[in-house]
C-alpha positions in Angstrom: -12.4 11.0 96.8 -11.1 13.0 99.7 -8.1 12.2 102.0 -8.2 13.4 105.6 -5.1 13.9 107.8 -5.3 13.7 111.5 -4.1 17.2 112.7 -2.2 15.6 115.6 0.0 13.9 113.0 0.6 16.7 110.5 4.0 15.3 109.6 2.5 12.0 108.4 2.9 11.6 104.6 -0.2 12.2 102.5 1.0 9.5 100.1 -0.8 6.3 101.0 2.2 4.3 99.6 4.2 5.7 102.5 1.9 4.5 105.2 3.1 1.3 107.0 0.0 0.8 109.2 -3.2 -0.3 107.4 -5.6 2.6 106.7 -8.8 3.1 108.6 -11.7 2.9 106.2 -14.7 4.9 107.0 -18.0 5.4 105.3 -19.3 8.8 104.5 -23.0 9.7 104.6 -25.7 7.4 103.3 -25.8 9.2 100.0 -22.1 8.6 99.5 -22.1 5.1 101.0 -20.5 3.7 97.8 -17.5 6.0 98.1 -14.9 5.0 100.6 -12.8 7.6 102.4 -9.2 6.9 103.3 -8.2 8.2 106.8 -4.5 7.8 107.5 -3.2 6.8 110.9 0.4 7.2 112.0 2.7 4.2 111.9 3.1 2.3 115.1 6.9 2.5 114.6 9.1 4.5 112.2 12.6 3.9 111.1 15.3 6.3 109.7 18.6 5.9 107.8 21.7 7.4 109.5 21.8 10.1 106.8 18.2 11.1 107.6 18.9 11.3 111.3 22.0 13.5 110.7 19.9 15.8 108.4 17.1 16.2 111.0 16.6 19.8 112.1 14.6 20.3 115.3 12.1 23.1 115.6 13.7 26.0 117.5 10.4 26.8 119.2 10.6 23.4 121.0 13.6 24.4 123.0 12.3 26.3 126.0 14.9 26.3 128.8 18.6 25.5 129.1 20.5 23.1 126.9 17.3 21.3 125.9 16.6 20.8 129.7 12.9 21.6 129.1 11.5 21.0 125.6 8.0 20.8 124.2 6.9 17.2 124.1 9.3 16.0 126.8 9.0 15.3 130.5 11.1 16.6 133.3 11.1 16.1 137.1 11.7 18.5 140.0 12.4 16.5 143.2 12.9 17.5 146.8 11.8 16.9 150.3 8.5 18.4 151.6 8.8 22.1 152.3 12.1 22.6 150.6 10.8 24.9 147.9 9.8 22.6 144.9 6.5 24.4 144.4 8.3 27.8 144.6 10.7 26.6 141.9 7.8 25.6 139.8 6.3 29.1 140.2 9.7 30.5 139.4 9.7 28.5 136.2 6.3 29.9 135.2 7.3 33.5 135.9 10.6 33.1 134.1 8.7 31.7 131.1 6.5 34.8 131.2 9.3 37.3 131.6 12.1 35.7 129.7 14.4 35.8 132.8 16.8 32.9 133.5 15.4 30.1 135.6 17.8 29.0 138.4 20.8 29.6 136.2 19.3 28.2 133.0 18.6 30.4 130.0 15.0 30.8 128.9 15.1 30.9 125.1 11.6 32.1 124.4 8.7 33.3 126.4 6.2 30.4 127.1 2.9 29.7 128.7 2.7 27.5 131.8 -0.3 25.7 133.3 0.2 24.5 136.9 -2.1 21.7 138.1 -1.6 21.7 141.8 -3.4 20.3 144.8 -1.6 21.8 147.9 -1.9 25.6 148.0 -5.3 27.4 148.3 -5.9 30.9 146.9 -4.8 32.6 150.2 -1.3 31.1 149.9 -1.2 31.6 146.1 -2.2 35.3 146.6 0.9 35.8 148.9 3.2 34.0 146.5 2.2 36.0 143.4 1.7 39.3 145.2 5.3 39.3 146.3 6.5 39.4 142.7 5.0 42.8 141.8 4.5 42.0 138.1 1.0 40.6 138.0 -0.1 42.8 135.1 2.7 41.5 132.9 2.2 37.8 133.4 -1.5 37.0 133.3 -1.5 35.8 129.7 1.3 33.4 130.4 0.3 31.6 133.6 -2.7 29.6 134.7 -2.8 28.0 138.2 -5.4 25.6 139.5 -6.8 25.7 143.0 -6.8 22.3 144.7 -9.4 20.2 142.8 -12.2 19.2 145.2 -11.8 15.5 144.3 -8.0 15.6 143.8 -5.9 15.3 140.7 -7.5 12.3 138.9 -6.6 11.9 135.3 -8.7 8.7 135.2 -11.9 10.6 136.1 -13.8 11.6 133.0 -15.2 14.9 134.4 -11.7 16.0 135.6 -10.2 15.1 132.2 -12.9 17.0 130.3 -12.5 20.2 132.4 -8.7 19.9 132.1 -8.9 19.6 128.3 -11.4 22.5 128.0 -8.8 24.7 129.8 -5.9 23.4 127.8 -7.7 24.0 124.5 -8.4 27.6 125.6 -5.1 28.4 127.2 -2.7 26.4 124.9 0.1 25.9 127.4 3.7 25.2 126.4 4.5 23.7 129.8 2.2 21.7 132.1 3.4 21.3 135.7 1.8 18.6 138.0 2.4 19.4 141.7 2.8 17.1 143.6 3.1 13.7 142.0 2.2 11.8 145.2 -1.3 13.4 145.2 -1.7 12.0 141.6 -1.0 8.4 142.2 -2.9 6.0 144.5 0.2 4.1 145.8 4.0 3.8 145.3 3.9 0.7 143.0 5.7 0.9 139.7 2.5 -0.3 137.9 0.5 2.6 139.4 3.3 5.1 138.5 3.4 3.9 134.9 -0.4 3.8 134.6 -0.8 7.4 135.9 1.9 8.7 133.6 0.2 7.1 130.7 -3.1 8.7 131.7 -1.4 12.1 131.8 0.1 11.7 128.3 -3.3 10.6 127.0 -5.0 13.6 128.5 -2.7 16.2 126.9 -2.5 17.5 123.4 -0.5 15.6 120.8 1.7 16.5 117.8 2.9 20.0 117.5 0.8 21.2 120.4 2.2 18.7 122.8 3.5 20.6 125.9 6.5 19.9 128.1 5.3 18.0 131.2 6.9 18.8 134.6 6.4 16.4 137.5 7.0 17.8 141.0 7.9 14.8 143.2 9.0 14.2 146.8 12.4 12.7 147.6 12.6 9.9 150.2 13.6 10.5 153.8 17.4 10.7 154.1 19.4 8.1 156.0 21.6 9.4 158.8 24.9 8.7 157.1 23.8 9.4 153.5 25.8 11.8 151.5 23.7 14.0 149.2 26.4 16.2 147.6 25.9 15.4 143.9 26.3 12.8 141.1 23.9 10.5 139.2 23.0 8.7 142.4 21.0 11.8 143.5 18.2 10.5 141.2 17.7 7.5 143.5 16.4 9.9 146.1 13.2 10.5 144.2 10.2 8.4 145.3 9.3 6.0 142.5 12.6 6.9 140.8 12.6 3.9 138.5 9.6 5.1 136.6 9.8 8.8 136.9 13.6 9.1 136.3 13.6 6.7 133.3 10.6 8.6 131.7 11.9 12.1 132.2 14.5 13.6 129.8 15.9 15.8 132.5 15.9 15.7 136.3 16.4 18.5 138.9 16.8 17.9 142.6 16.7 20.5 145.5 18.2 19.8 148.9 18.7 22.0 152.0 22.1 23.6 152.3 22.1 22.8 156.0 19.5 20.2 157.0 20.4 20.7 160.7 19.3 24.4 160.7 15.7 25.0 159.9 16.3 28.8 159.8 18.7 28.5 156.9 16.9 29.6 153.7 19.6 28.3 151.3 19.1 25.4 149.0 21.3 23.4 146.6 20.1 22.8 143.0 21.3 19.7 141.2 20.8 18.5 137.6 21.9 14.8 137.6 20.2 14.0 134.2 19.7 15.8 130.9 19.4 13.3 128.0 19.0 16.0 125.3 22.0 18.1 126.3 24.6 18.7 129.0 23.9 18.6 132.7 24.8 21.8 134.6 26.8 21.8 137.8 25.3 22.2 141.3 24.5 25.7 142.5 23.5 27.3 145.7 20.5 29.7 146.1 18.7 31.8 148.7 15.0 30.9 148.8 13.3 34.2 149.2 9.6 35.2 149.4 9.9 36.8 145.9 11.9 34.0 144.3 15.5 32.8 144.3 18.8 34.6 144.3 22.2 33.0 143.7 24.6 32.4 146.6 27.9 33.0 144.8 30.0 32.6 147.9 28.8 29.2 149.2 31.1 27.0 151.2 31.3 23.9 149.2 34.1 22.4 151.2 32.0 22.2 154.3 29.0 21.0 152.4 30.9 18.1 150.9 31.7 16.6 154.3 29.7 13.6 155.3 26.6 14.3 157.6 28.4 12.9 160.6 31.4 15.2 160.0 29.6 18.3 158.8 29.8 21.2 161.2 27.3 24.0 161.5 27.7 27.6 162.7 25.4 28.6 165.5 24.6 31.6 167.6 26.2 30.0 170.7 29.5 29.4 168.8 29.6 33.0 167.7 28.9 34.4 171.2 31.5 32.1 172.7 34.2 33.1 170.2 33.5 36.9 170.0 32.3 37.9 173.4 34.2 40.8 174.9 35.8 43.8 173.2 35.4 44.5 169.4 37.4 42.2 167.2 39.2 43.1 164.0 37.3 41.3 161.2 40.2 39.1 160.2 40.8 38.2 163.8 37.1 37.4 164.3 37.2 35.1 161.4 40.2 33.2 162.8 38.5 32.9 166.2 35.4 31.5 164.6 37.5 29.0 162.7 39.1 27.8 165.9 35.8 27.6 167.8 33.7 26.0 165.1 36.1 23.9 163.1 34.6 25.4 159.9 36.6 26.8 157.0 37.5 30.4 156.4 34.7 31.0 153.9 32.0 29.7 156.2 33.3 31.9 159.0 33.5 35.0 156.8 29.9 34.4 155.7 28.8 34.2 159.3 30.0 37.8 159.7 28.3 39.3 156.7 26.1 42.4 157.5 23.2 40.9 155.7 23.8 37.3 156.7 21.8 34.9 158.9 23.7 36.0 162.0 23.5 39.7 161.4 21.1 40.0 164.3 23.9 39.3 166.7 26.1 42.3 165.7 25.9 46.0 166.2 26.0 48.5 163.3 28.2 46.8 160.6 31.7 48.1 160.3 34.1 47.1 157.4 36.9 46.5 159.8 35.5 45.8 163.3 33.1 43.2 164.6 31.2 43.8 167.9 28.5 41.7 169.4 25.3 43.3 170.8 25.1 43.4 174.5 
């Protein structure tokens, strides 16, 4: 008599006495019809003693990014308003997984493969995004990106699921990103969200081959007086937050540094949830065509003001404060503080030679500031 073990449940005991759930009984061929073959199935629920839990040793290969922020077999969410850079952060994750570089301040512990199932960007846009990195030859074996499926992202459709599984079995991803979530669900009801997430889990490999699942989701439209400066309440911004946030083990949210200035390419990166480890503090980043770079001199004091109180530096304020003869830099900073009501750091940043207002000034000088005529 032979005993078969489902490969998806390789950790299930081979001793029938240990199985809680009744065994499936299958007949072999007609010639061996009198011989029954036992096929174990995993228990519907397992229990452990405290000593067994304390003795548990996780597989080091499962920890991919951060303090268990992204792990094989777990779900995570990247949220943000349309156009903020969520897809770019997903691309950044894939590239960091391929190169081993840190991802938005989080350590990548081992190189990993990423499959991106996306329905927004065609090959023209994707070409620009990956060409700007200049490392194509180094990352081909680690990244696989879909073009928008002709019939959408539909995990309930058998042909879609079959094509997806064929690519998964060939590529064997460690992370699967779904971008965006709103193109995956039919409506915003909790029932639809849960049903879709269950379909995703059903379509992906199980057991040791189960990848991390990343959901790229939209945040809802901000209210005029809403403060979005950090804390657990940031999770409430995600559309369908009750299902997505409760299912995910970690959550990341991206917001604009200045939502009143569409030319500002800075974003704020939040991590309000990490069930398997410690959350990291908020950070500021420049969103560039070739990825993200850290803004180490961000003015958090101004950012923490409420939207009704928050002030913004503009071209007109700079021209009004600094028109005339050249100004010594420290004097120019003081004049900008008086004219704008902003803090010293924000005014110093406005005068940086490579800053967003650099186009207003003549050749940079360490001591003097002069406006262009």
